[in-house]
Short mmCIF file of the C-alpha atoms (twelve columns), coordinates in Angstrom:
data_MODEL
# 
_entry.id   MODEL 
# 
loop_
_atom_site.group_PDB 
_atom_site.id 
_atom_site.type_symbol 
_atom_site.label_atom_id 
_atom_site.label_alt_id 
_atom_site.label_comp_id 
_atom_site.label_asym_id 
_atom_site.label_seq_id 
_atom_site.Cartn_x 
_atom_site.Cartn_y 
_atom_site.Cartn_z 
_atom_site.pdbx_PDB_model_num 
ATOM 1   C CA . MET A 1   70.476  59.114 48.704 1 
ATOM 2   C CA . ARG A 2   71.050  60.257 45.142 1 
ATOM 3   C CA . GLY A 3   74.712  60.332 44.246 1 
ATOM 4   C CA . GLN A 4   75.659  57.761 46.888 1 
ATOM 5   C CA . THR A 5   79.023  56.203 46.082 1 
ATOM 6   C CA . TRP A 6   80.226  52.873 47.425 1 
ATOM 7   C CA . THR A 7   83.593  51.512 48.388 1 
ATOM 8   C CA . ALA A 8   83.680  47.718 48.377 1 
ATOM 9   C CA . ILE A 9   85.981  45.973 50.834 1 
ATOM 10  C CA . VAL A 10  86.950  42.391 50.001 1 
ATOM 11  C CA . PRO A 11  88.892  40.650 52.785 1 
ATOM 12  C CA . VAL A 12  90.733  37.490 51.760 1 
ATOM 13  C CA . LYS A 13  93.197  35.103 53.376 1 
ATOM 14  C CA . SER A 14  96.305  33.847 51.676 1 
ATOM 15  C CA . PHE A 15  95.135  31.124 49.313 1 
ATOM 16  C CA . SER A 16  97.388  28.576 50.997 1 
ATOM 17  C CA . VAL A 17  95.308  28.714 54.188 1 
ATOM 18  C CA . GLY A 18  91.860  29.474 52.784 1 
ATOM 19  C CA . LYS A 19  88.895  27.126 52.339 1 
ATOM 20  C CA . SER A 20  90.184  24.446 54.693 1 
ATOM 21  C CA . ARG A 21  86.749  22.786 54.886 1 
ATOM 22  C CA . LEU A 22  86.966  21.784 51.233 1 
ATOM 23  C CA . GLY A 23  89.732  19.343 52.097 1 
ATOM 24  C CA . PRO A 24  91.197  17.360 49.169 1 
ATOM 25  C CA . ALA A 25  88.455  18.576 46.832 1 
ATOM 26  C CA . THR A 26  88.097  18.438 43.067 1 
ATOM 27  C CA . VAL A 27  91.326  20.289 42.470 1 
ATOM 28  C CA . HIS A 28  93.869  21.700 44.870 1 
ATOM 29  C CA . ARG A 29  92.140  23.728 47.573 1 
ATOM 30  C CA . GLU A 30  94.555  26.620 47.077 1 
ATOM 31  C CA . ARG A 31  93.604  26.928 43.413 1 
ATOM 32  C CA . LEU A 32  89.908  26.846 44.263 1 
ATOM 33  C CA . ALA A 33  90.322  29.596 46.865 1 
ATOM 34  C CA . ARG A 34  92.068  31.768 44.285 1 
ATOM 35  C CA . ALA A 35  89.420  31.122 41.639 1 
ATOM 36  C CA . PHE A 36  86.606  32.025 44.066 1 
ATOM 37  C CA . PHE A 37  88.395  35.251 44.964 1 
ATOM 38  C CA . LEU A 38  89.022  36.245 41.350 1 
ATOM 39  C CA . ASP A 39  85.406  35.616 40.351 1 
ATOM 40  C CA . THR A 40  84.202  37.608 43.362 1 
ATOM 41  C CA . LEU A 41  86.599  40.459 42.679 1 
ATOM 42  C CA . ASP A 42  85.787  40.639 38.964 1 
ATOM 43  C CA . ALA A 43  82.068  40.845 39.771 1 
ATOM 44  C CA . VAL A 44  82.610  43.601 42.331 1 
ATOM 45  C CA . LEU A 45  84.792  45.570 39.930 1 
ATOM 46  C CA . SER A 46  82.111  45.329 37.243 1 
ATOM 47  C CA . ALA A 47  79.347  46.710 39.485 1 
ATOM 48  C CA . VAL A 48  78.149  50.130 38.345 1 
ATOM 49  C CA . LEU A 49  77.596  51.488 41.866 1 
ATOM 50  C CA . VAL A 50  81.063  50.558 43.161 1 
ATOM 51  C CA . SER A 51  83.507  53.424 42.710 1 
ATOM 52  C CA . HIS A 52  86.454  51.962 44.604 1 
ATOM 53  C CA . VAL A 53  87.561  48.473 45.655 1 
ATOM 54  C CA . ILE A 54  89.857  47.665 48.571 1 
ATOM 55  C CA . VAL A 55  91.273  44.169 49.046 1 
ATOM 56  C CA . VAL A 56  92.497  43.478 52.579 1 
ATOM 57  C CA . THR A 57  94.900  40.571 52.751 1 
ATOM 58  C CA . GLY A 58  98.038  39.225 54.317 1 
ATOM 59  C CA . GLY A 59  98.718  37.028 51.309 1 
ATOM 60  C CA . GLU A 60  101.206 38.138 48.673 1 
ATOM 61  C CA . ASP A 61  99.359  36.012 46.119 1 
ATOM 62  C CA . ALA A 62  96.002  37.719 46.697 1 
ATOM 63  C CA . ALA A 63  97.648  41.151 46.851 1 
ATOM 64  C CA . ALA A 64  99.279  40.615 43.464 1 
ATOM 65  C CA . ASP A 65  95.998  39.526 41.900 1 
ATOM 66  C CA . ALA A 66  94.220  42.566 43.332 1 
ATOM 67  C CA . ALA A 67  96.901  44.995 42.204 1 
ATOM 68  C CA . SER A 68  96.835  43.559 38.689 1 
ATOM 69  C CA . ARG A 69  93.159  44.569 38.523 1 
ATOM 70  C CA . ASN A 70  93.825  48.064 39.870 1 
ATOM 71  C CA . ALA A 71  92.131  47.379 43.198 1 
ATOM 72  C CA . GLU A 72  93.647  49.083 46.231 1 
ATOM 73  C CA . VAL A 73  95.509  46.681 48.508 1 
ATOM 74  C CA . VAL A 74  95.577  47.076 52.282 1 
ATOM 75  C CA . HIS A 75  98.152  44.704 53.724 1 
ATOM 76  C CA . ASP A 76  97.089  42.902 56.878 1 
ATOM 77  C CA . SER A 77  99.952  40.912 58.324 1 
ATOM 78  C CA . SER A 78  98.368  40.471 61.744 1 
ATOM 79  C CA . SER A 79  96.603  37.368 63.020 1 
ATOM 80  C CA . GLY A 80  93.685  39.371 64.367 1 
ATOM 81  C CA . GLY A 81  91.088  37.586 62.277 1 
ATOM 82  C CA . LEU A 82  88.545  38.603 59.673 1 
ATOM 83  C CA . ASN A 83  86.804  41.387 61.579 1 
ATOM 84  C CA . ARG A 84  90.022  43.181 62.446 1 
ATOM 85  C CA . ALA A 85  91.089  42.969 58.804 1 
ATOM 86  C CA . ILE A 86  87.777  44.525 57.775 1 
ATOM 87  C CA . VAL A 87  88.272  47.381 60.238 1 
ATOM 88  C CA . ARG A 88  91.628  48.113 58.598 1 
ATOM 89  C CA . GLY A 89  89.908  48.291 55.234 1 
ATOM 90  C CA . VAL A 90  87.185  50.588 56.528 1 
ATOM 91  C CA . ARG A 91  89.752  52.943 58.048 1 
ATOM 92  C CA . SER A 92  91.558  53.153 54.730 1 
ATOM 93  C CA . ALA A 93  88.297  53.790 52.872 1 
ATOM 94  C CA . ARG A 94  87.123  56.548 55.181 1 
ATOM 95  C CA . ARG A 95  90.522  58.169 55.347 1 
ATOM 96  C CA . THR A 96  90.739  58.612 51.581 1 
ATOM 97  C CA . LEU A 97  87.043  58.547 50.570 1 
ATOM 98  C CA . ALA A 98  85.269  60.201 53.454 1 
ATOM 99  C CA . GLY A 99  81.940  60.585 51.633 1 
ATOM 100 C CA . SER A 100 81.650  56.974 50.515 1 
ATOM 101 C CA . ALA A 101 79.419  54.282 51.906 1 
ATOM 102 C CA . VAL A 102 81.169  50.964 52.544 1 
ATOM 103 C CA . ALA A 103 80.186  47.412 51.665 1 
ATOM 104 C CA . VAL A 104 82.089  44.347 52.825 1 
ATOM 105 C CA . ILE A 105 81.777  41.449 50.384 1 
ATOM 106 C CA . THR A 106 83.315  38.108 51.270 1 
ATOM 107 C CA . ALA A 107 85.780  36.533 48.853 1 
ATOM 108 C CA . ASP A 108 84.104  33.136 48.464 1 
ATOM 109 C CA . LEU A 109 81.281  33.950 46.042 1 
ATOM 110 C CA . PRO A 110 82.241  32.293 42.739 1 
ATOM 111 C CA . CYS A 111 78.743  32.788 41.317 1 
ATOM 112 C CA . LEU A 112 78.631  36.520 42.086 1 
ATOM 113 C CA . ARG A 113 77.448  38.839 39.317 1 
ATOM 114 C CA . GLY A 114 78.006  42.551 39.064 1 
ATOM 115 C CA . ALA A 115 74.301  43.168 38.493 1 
ATOM 116 C CA . ASP A 116 73.513  41.416 41.783 1 
ATOM 117 C CA . VAL A 117 76.057  43.578 43.601 1 
ATOM 118 C CA . ASP A 118 74.230  46.628 42.255 1 
ATOM 119 C CA . THR A 119 70.866  45.202 43.353 1 
ATOM 120 C CA . VAL A 120 72.186  44.721 46.890 1 
ATOM 121 C CA . LEU A 121 73.666  48.220 47.067 1 
ATOM 122 C CA . ARG A 122 70.511  49.897 45.772 1 
ATOM 123 C CA . ALA A 123 68.543  48.215 48.532 1 
ATOM 124 C CA . ALA A 124 71.219  48.906 51.150 1 
ATOM 125 C CA . GLN A 125 71.332  52.645 50.528 1 
ATOM 126 C CA . ARG A 126 67.913  52.966 52.204 1 
ATOM 127 C CA . HIS A 127 69.286  51.737 55.557 1 
ATOM 128 C CA . PRO A 128 72.052  52.935 57.895 1 
ATOM 129 C CA . ARG A 129 73.397  49.368 58.132 1 
ATOM 130 C CA . ALA A 130 72.280  46.304 56.191 1 
ATOM 131 C CA . PHE A 131 73.409  42.787 55.431 1 
ATOM 132 C CA . VAL A 132 72.835  39.790 53.193 1 
ATOM 133 C CA . ALA A 133 72.850  36.357 54.845 1 
ATOM 134 C CA . ASP A 134 74.476  33.316 53.279 1 
ATOM 135 C CA . HIS A 135 72.485  30.599 51.524 1 
ATOM 136 C CA . MET A 136 72.251  28.603 54.758 1 
ATOM 137 C CA . GLY A 137 70.703  31.514 56.658 1 
ATOM 138 C CA . ARG A 138 73.355  31.409 59.366 1 
ATOM 139 C CA . GLY A 139 76.324  33.440 58.230 1 
ATOM 140 C CA . THR A 140 76.718  36.685 56.301 1 
ATOM 141 C CA . ARG A 141 78.095  37.481 52.842 1 
ATOM 142 C CA . VAL A 142 77.590  41.243 52.568 1 
ATOM 143 C CA . LEU A 143 77.568  43.961 55.229 1 
ATOM 144 C CA . THR A 144 76.985  47.632 54.425 1 
ATOM 145 C CA . ALA A 145 77.055  50.983 56.195 1 
ATOM 146 C CA . ARG A 146 76.074  54.334 54.752 1 
ATOM 147 C CA . CYS A 147 78.330  57.345 55.130 1 
ATOM 148 C CA . GLY A 148 78.293  58.563 58.717 1 
ATOM 149 C CA . HIS A 149 77.437  55.180 60.217 1 
ATOM 150 C CA . ARG A 150 79.736  52.626 61.842 1 
ATOM 151 C CA . LEU A 151 80.012  49.274 60.065 1 
ATOM 152 C CA . ARG A 152 80.500  47.192 63.254 1 
ATOM 153 C CA . PRO A 153 81.680  43.961 61.570 1 
ATOM 154 C CA . ALA A 154 80.877  40.720 63.402 1 
ATOM 155 C CA . PHE A 155 81.549  38.058 60.795 1 
ATOM 156 C CA . GLU A 156 82.277  34.346 61.348 1 
ATOM 157 C CA . GLY A 157 79.990  31.768 62.905 1 
ATOM 158 C CA . PRO A 158 76.266  32.607 63.341 1 
ATOM 159 C CA . SER A 159 76.759  36.220 62.296 1 
ATOM 160 C CA . ARG A 160 73.283  36.679 60.804 1 
ATOM 161 C CA . GLN A 161 71.711  36.687 64.274 1 
ATOM 162 C CA . ARG A 162 74.368  39.036 65.612 1 
ATOM 163 C CA . TYR A 163 73.590  41.562 62.892 1 
ATOM 164 C CA . LEU A 164 69.863  41.279 63.518 1 
ATOM 165 C CA . ASP A 165 70.450  41.835 67.230 1 
ATOM 166 C CA . SER A 166 72.588  44.898 66.464 1 
ATOM 167 C CA . GLY A 167 69.775  46.526 64.492 1 
ATOM 168 C CA . ALA A 168 71.105  46.012 60.972 1 
ATOM 169 C CA . MET A 169 68.490  45.464 58.260 1 
ATOM 170 C CA . GLU A 170 68.477  42.069 56.597 1 
ATOM 171 C CA . LEU A 171 68.117  42.352 52.834 1 
ATOM 172 C CA . ARG A 172 66.071  39.474 51.434 1 
ATOM 173 C CA . LEU A 173 66.653  39.822 47.711 1 
ATOM 174 C CA . GLN A 174 65.340  37.061 45.490 1 
ATOM 175 C CA . ARG A 175 66.722  38.951 42.508 1 
ATOM 176 C CA . ALA A 176 70.311  38.720 43.765 1 
ATOM 177 C CA . PRO A 177 70.874  35.037 44.590 1 
ATOM 178 C CA . SER A 178 74.522  35.019 43.594 1 
ATOM 179 C CA . ALA A 179 75.333  37.273 46.547 1 
ATOM 180 C CA . GLN A 180 74.357  34.504 48.973 1 
ATOM 181 C CA . LEU A 181 75.929  31.394 47.454 1 
ATOM 182 C CA . ASP A 182 79.247  31.071 49.266 1 
ATOM 183 C CA . VAL A 183 81.372  27.934 48.995 1 
ATOM 184 C CA . ASP A 184 82.794  26.299 52.110 1 
ATOM 185 C CA . THR A 185 82.144  22.598 51.453 1 
ATOM 186 C CA . ILE A 186 82.002  20.104 48.604 1 
ATOM 187 C CA . GLU A 187 78.204  20.288 48.796 1 
ATOM 188 C CA . ASP A 188 78.387  24.062 48.373 1 
ATOM 189 C CA . LEU A 189 80.667  23.615 45.377 1 
ATOM 190 C CA . GLY A 190 78.115  21.336 43.758 1 
ATOM 191 C CA . ALA A 191 75.362  23.891 44.297 1 
ATOM 192 C CA . ALA A 192 77.545  26.648 42.861 1 
ATOM 193 C CA . ALA A 193 78.436  24.565 39.810 1 
ATOM 194 C CA . ALA A 194 74.749  23.903 39.188 1 
ATOM 195 C CA . PHE A 195 73.889  27.604 39.581 1 
ATOM 196 C CA . GLY A 196 76.673  28.819 37.314 1 
ATOM 197 C CA . VAL A 197 80.112  29.960 38.427 1 
ATOM 198 C CA . GLY A 198 82.349  32.703 37.096 1 
ATOM 199 C CA . ALA A 199 85.033  32.262 34.465 1 
ATOM 200 C CA . HIS A 200 87.936  31.440 36.795 1 
ATOM 201 C CA . THR A 201 86.114  28.746 38.758 1 
ATOM 202 C CA . ALA A 202 84.543  27.353 35.594 1 
ATOM 203 C CA . GLN A 203 87.938  27.053 33.949 1 
ATOM 204 C CA . LEU A 204 89.329  25.273 36.975 1 
ATOM 205 C CA . LEU A 205 86.500  22.758 37.161 1 
ATOM 206 C CA . ALA A 206 86.716  22.125 33.436 1 
ATOM 207 C CA . VAL A 207 90.193  20.606 33.790 1 
ATOM 208 C CA . HIS A 208 88.399  17.316 34.370 1 
ATOM 209 C CA . PRO A 209 86.797  16.670 30.943 1 
ATOM 210 C CA . GLY A 210 84.475  13.709 30.764 1 
ATOM 211 C CA . ARG A 211 84.249  13.284 34.521 1 
ATOM 212 C CA . ARG A 212 80.973  13.626 36.398 1 
ATOM 213 C CA . TYR A 213 80.609  15.976 39.349 1 
ATOM 214 C CA . ASP A 214 78.718  14.705 42.393 1 
ATOM 215 C CA . SER A 215 77.837  17.117 45.195 1 
ATOM 216 C CA . VAL A 216 78.821  14.536 47.805 1 
ATOM 217 C CA . THR A 217 81.848  12.754 46.354 1 
ATOM 218 C CA . GLY A 218 83.165  15.398 43.970 1 
ATOM 219 C CA . TRP A 219 84.433  14.305 40.562 1 
ATOM 220 C CA . SER A 220 84.081  10.634 39.647 1 
# 
């Protein structure tokens, strides 16, 4: 698989409707959703093995952020859900970059590091389809397919088991923990803050100087 190139697909909702489970969290939920996306996107763009990045979104806010970083934007104005949005991104990737492998990376990984993206992709290139589960071992954060293989996205809910049942290889990578630490809840946000978040999320959380963060109650 020498010379394998990767196109990363990052699907993201409009920030106004994203991360609903955070509720009235530390700062406005919309601003948190944007910060998570920007930290995820910056990490993906910095990965050595990623040659092209496609952001699939129906949100003008997310599209503008992606375009400002020279990522390709695929507009998804339908209400078909995450998996249909991913399919749109894959079609765009394989129409313009037919020889590229594809990797879907969810937009809620504020701890993500470019080096960890590369670690995941190096492992994934040995398998037709592969995935990385979330930190709870139930959902999925990364799904990959080599050139010539269907991605078959089945995100949302207990997707880890669906991918196992479909024959995809689970990548258990202790050296790439940031690729698993998604943020859906206040508890997740506490874990991410303890691990170390990217610049955008860190800046947002730092607007509360002198206040203590608690993983259950938030900032006190």
